[in-house]
C-alpha positions as a printed Julia matrix, in Angstrom:
269×3 Matrix{Float64}:
   6.93   18.19   -6.39
   8.33   19.91   -3.31
  10.44   18.0    -0.79
  11.61   19.87    2.28
  14.17   17.29    3.44
  16.5    14.85    1.73
  16.45   12.16    4.42
  15.24    9.42    2.07
  17.97    7.39    0.33
  16.07    7.17   -2.96
  13.58    9.35   -4.8
  10.34    8.13   -6.36
  11.95    8.6    -9.77
  14.86    6.33   -8.83
  12.59    3.78   -7.17
  10.27    3.45  -10.17
  13.26    3.11  -12.5
  14.65    0.34  -10.28
  11.31   -1.47  -10.24
  11.04   -1.4   -14.02
  14.55   -2.81  -14.32
  14.03   -5.57  -11.73
  10.38   -6.56  -12.47
  10.2    -7.99   -8.94
   8.17  -11.08   -8.17
   5.41   -9.9    -5.83
   3.33  -12.34   -3.81
  -0.23  -11.21   -3.14
  -2.33  -12.85   -0.46
  -5.27  -10.63   -1.16
  -9.02  -10.55   -1.25
 -11.14  -12.26   -3.85
 -12.87   -9.04   -4.9
  -9.69   -7.36   -6.17
  -7.38  -10.14   -7.35
  -7.7    -9.44  -11.07
  -7.39   -5.65  -10.78
  -4.4    -5.98   -8.45
  -2.58   -8.35  -10.79
  -3.23   -6.09  -13.77
  -2.06   -3.01  -11.86
   1.22   -4.7   -10.94
   1.76   -5.88  -14.51
   1.08   -2.38  -15.82
   3.5    -0.9   -13.32
   6.26   -3.31  -14.3
   6.2    -5.88  -11.49
   5.43   -9.6   -11.7
   2.39  -10.6    -9.59
   1.71  -14.04   -8.14
  -1.46  -14.8    -6.2
   0.0   -17.67   -4.18
  -2.28  -17.91   -1.14
  -2.66  -21.53   -0.02
  -1.02  -23.15    3.01
   1.93  -25.35    2.17
   2.99  -23.06   -0.68
   2.63  -19.53    0.66
   5.64  -19.62    2.97
   7.81  -21.3     0.35
   6.81  -18.79   -2.29
   7.36  -15.83    0.02
  10.97  -16.95    0.36
  11.62  -16.34   -3.34
   9.45  -13.22   -3.77
  10.84   -9.71   -3.63
   7.89   -8.45   -1.6
   4.7    -9.82   -0.08
   1.24   -8.31    0.36
  -1.12   -9.59    3.06
  -4.55   -8.05    2.49
  -7.31   -9.02    4.93
 -10.29   -8.19    2.73
 -11.69  -11.75    2.53
  -9.73  -13.69    5.16
 -10.79  -17.3     4.62
  -9.3   -19.94    6.9
  -6.85  -20.95    4.15
  -5.78  -17.38    3.56
  -5.28  -16.8     7.27
  -2.96  -19.8     7.49
  -1.18  -18.79    4.27
  -0.57  -15.32    5.69
   0.91  -16.78    8.86
   3.33  -18.81    6.74
   4.29  -15.99    4.4
   5.19  -13.42    7.04
   7.76  -15.73    8.63
   9.81  -16.11    5.44
  11.96  -13.02    6.05
  10.79  -11.2     2.92
   9.65   -7.59    3.49
   5.87   -7.44    3.51
   2.88   -5.12    3.57
  -0.14   -5.49    5.86
  -3.4    -4.08    4.51
  -5.86   -4.36    7.44
  -9.1    -4.1     5.46
 -12.13   -3.38    7.68
 -10.15   -4.03   10.86
 -12.0    -2.88   13.95
 -15.4    -3.4    12.41
 -15.14   -7.2    12.13
 -13.68   -9.58   14.73
 -11.91  -12.36   12.77
  -9.72  -10.07   10.69
  -9.13   -7.77   13.64
  -7.69  -10.61   15.72
  -5.53  -11.76   12.8
  -4.22   -8.26   12.14
  -3.11   -7.89   15.73
  -1.45  -11.31   15.57
   0.41  -10.42   12.37
   1.74   -7.19   13.85
   4.15   -9.33   15.87
   5.79  -10.35   12.56
   6.7    -6.68   12.01
   5.36   -5.64    8.61
   7.66   -3.33    6.7
   4.61   -1.25    5.72
   1.06   -1.03    7.06
  -1.3     0.55    4.52
  -4.88    1.41    5.3
  -7.45    4.14    5.52
  -7.62    6.33    8.59
 -10.32    4.33   10.38
  -8.43    1.08    9.86
  -5.19    2.56   11.18
  -6.95    4.0    14.23
  -8.59    0.67   14.98
  -5.37   -1.3    14.53
  -3.62    1.03   16.96
  -6.43    0.63   19.5
  -7.63    4.2    19.08
 -10.9     3.6    17.23
 -13.6     1.09   16.38
 -13.05    1.02   12.62
 -15.0     2.57    9.81
 -18.18    1.67    7.95
 -17.07   -1.66    6.55
 -14.19   -0.86    4.19
 -15.0     2.87    4.16
 -13.2     5.35    6.39
 -15.17    7.61    8.7
 -12.06    9.51    9.85
  -9.57   11.76    8.06
  -5.94   10.85    7.49
  -4.8    13.62    9.85
  -6.99   12.1    12.58
  -4.86    8.96   12.34
  -1.43   10.61   12.5
  -0.69    9.76   16.14
  -2.03    6.23   15.71
   0.14    5.75   12.62
   3.2     6.94   14.52
   2.52    4.54   17.38
   2.23    1.61   14.96
   5.42    2.64   13.18
   7.3     2.74   16.48
   5.85   -0.62   17.52
   6.77   -2.4    14.29
   9.9    -0.48   13.35
   8.34    0.07    9.93
   6.33    2.56    7.92
   2.6     3.31    8.04
   0.79    4.69    4.99
  -2.6     6.3     5.61
  -4.68    6.8     2.48
  -6.96    9.82    2.21
  -7.49   13.05    0.3
  -3.9    13.72    1.33
  -1.91   10.56    2.0
   0.32   10.31    5.06
   3.54    8.29    5.06
   4.83    7.93    8.62
   7.72    6.25   10.4
   9.22    6.8    13.83
  10.78   10.14   12.9
   9.24   11.35    9.62
   5.86   12.36    8.27
   5.34   12.89    4.55
   2.14   14.23    3.01
   1.35   13.42   -0.6
  -1.37   15.57   -2.13
  -2.94   15.1    -5.52
  -4.78   12.28   -7.22
  -8.37   11.7    -8.25
 -11.4    10.86   -6.12
 -12.42    8.38   -8.83
  -9.97    5.94   -7.24
 -12.52    5.55   -4.44
 -15.14    4.49   -7.01
 -13.09    1.57   -8.34
 -12.93   -1.69   -6.41
  -9.29   -2.48   -5.79
  -7.79    0.98   -6.08
  -6.48    0.98   -2.52
  -5.75   -2.75   -2.38
  -3.63   -2.5    -5.53
  -1.77    0.4    -3.93
  -0.72   -1.93   -1.12
   0.49   -4.43   -3.73
   2.5    -1.71   -5.46
   4.16   -0.9    -2.14
   5.02   -4.59   -1.74
   6.61   -4.7    -5.19
   8.68   -1.6    -4.44
   9.97   -3.18   -1.22
  12.12   -5.36   -3.46
  14.08   -2.35   -4.71
  13.92    0.39   -2.07
  13.48    0.84    1.71
  10.0     0.77    3.21
   9.47    4.51    3.64
  10.52    5.16    0.06
   8.4     2.27   -1.22
   5.28    3.68    0.43
   6.05    7.22   -0.75
   6.8     6.16   -4.32
   3.63    4.09   -4.67
   1.52    6.95   -3.3
   3.05    9.42   -5.75
   2.55    7.01   -8.67
  -1.11    6.52   -7.72
  -1.64   10.28   -7.5
  -0.07   11.03  -10.88
  -1.66    8.09  -12.71
  -5.12    8.72  -11.28
  -5.03   12.43  -12.17
  -4.04   11.61  -15.73
  -6.68    8.91  -16.05
  -9.42   11.15  -14.66
  -8.56   13.91  -17.12
  -9.63   11.76  -20.07
 -12.53    9.69  -18.73
 -16.21   10.18  -17.94
 -16.73    7.92  -14.94
 -15.54    4.94  -12.89
 -15.75    2.34  -15.66
 -13.57    4.12  -18.19
 -11.39    5.44  -15.37
 -10.44    1.91  -14.23
  -9.17    1.04  -17.7
  -7.45    4.39  -18.17
  -5.77    4.08  -14.78
  -4.11    0.81  -15.82
  -3.02    2.46  -19.06
  -1.5     5.37  -17.13
   0.37    3.03  -14.78
   1.97    1.46  -17.82
   2.68    4.79  -19.51
   4.08    6.66  -16.53
   7.8     7.4   -16.8
  10.12    7.83  -13.81
  10.65   11.5   -14.67
   6.87   12.07  -14.51
   7.02   11.66  -10.74
   8.82   14.98  -10.41
   5.75   16.85  -11.6
   2.18   17.71  -10.54
   2.21   16.12   -7.09
   3.18   17.97   -3.94
   5.19   16.08   -1.35
   6.06   17.63    2.01
   8.25   15.88    4.55
   8.69   16.81    8.21
  11.22   15.3    10.6
  10.24   14.68   14.23
  13.06   14.99   16.7
């Protein structure tokens, strides 16, 4: 791993070690398609997931959680109200704007939730462009733009929210008001498993309990790259990969994050 600056207060190695020690309670208001995979990914990583997503409990639970994920993949009326409660609790949270731009209900909600200043926004390039008002969204949940296409949009969202924006792609971008980090590596099989990206957002939420937002997004992206490469090296296709990926999340050691993944950071003056 190559890092050109040392502006981050913690490394991925330190952040993963802290997560394993703390086992942070992580609230996931997430979509029905990925709930099980997301919970299992967090458990494998070392966090403690809780899918508390009903009004009347969501805000209360967010107050005791270490980090919160709001994923807009299946935004039922109850989930929309639960999200509104959770983001006012003061706990750092992640917004995953699934299919924003392409569909009106979630698009309106995503723009509303931006006012609550997510610590991290995680999405594919088309979702980030649409959320920033620079595009119409992708093909459902699939991106039709590259991560580099979304760099300026990500920066504008980071400046607006005061947080970090993580753009998933062949090379992931982690962006805040002054920094851009590119994380290369990982396996394309992640795109063939339902929940691979959604669980990444949950991992970022869990890491918010132990490290600042930029470092949480960077660490989760590096973990996903290393674990997916290792899983792909010993599997034949998406089915066995999904199981192997969970195994690799559990097996990965903090020191493993110093190897096999290239990370480049640039500072914008």
